[in-house]
C-alpha angles and dihedrals in degrees: 000000000000109000104151136045089244091056090047091052090046093052093047092048092050092048090051093046093049092048089073095219136082118255117231126226110289089359093274106185093000104100093159092056091045091051093051091046092051091045091054092047089048090053091051093047092047093051091050096040092084089066103030127051094203091054088054090056090046089049093056091049091051091044089058093047094047092047092048093049091041091057090050093050098035096244130141107179120159123219123257093023106096130062128227120287094040114168129196111189100203141347122272137098112340121161124177122182116239091239095051120106122208122191129225127293095017120162120209128184125203132294096030128152123197108180154116130285096241139004096261096057116103095181113088133172120298110211122196131222125296095014119158117208118195130221116291096010120154119204108185137173139017095320138135126224114200123228123278094023126141124216114201128229114285092004117153108212115193100151133061123267104208101170117084121239098023125145119215128190140166141039107314093022118247133178120259099182 
């Protein structure tokens, strides 16, 4: 959760550093960087909106901007669910459940779903630090993915991966290390 300006700056700096490219002035041509910046600012405004009326107004403005850009890029990422250093490789369908938790320095490719098995579940995947999720992967259910794991393209993960550094592929996903 981003509660101070220092934390906001830290999250933004780590996102930029992990992106592996320089951001241009006003994010011209860098819609992914712009989306992450707005998402971080929205998180900060939301966390302060309970105490400050002007932050609440700012939050609703940022909510509109993030939603509008998210529709353009194909993203649905909730606030307060991803750690610093988050990297999205390219635009396309990306849906993350509001109850999911993603650790720091995670790298996600396009067409990924991280969600629950049915509408009534409130327990979503918990993903550790430094996890790489390939294109088309589905991570579904109340599972835990350990740190430093790799999820292959089009893998369907429905069970926990508790050992660090594992690589899983296939439908249903199975370890190859």
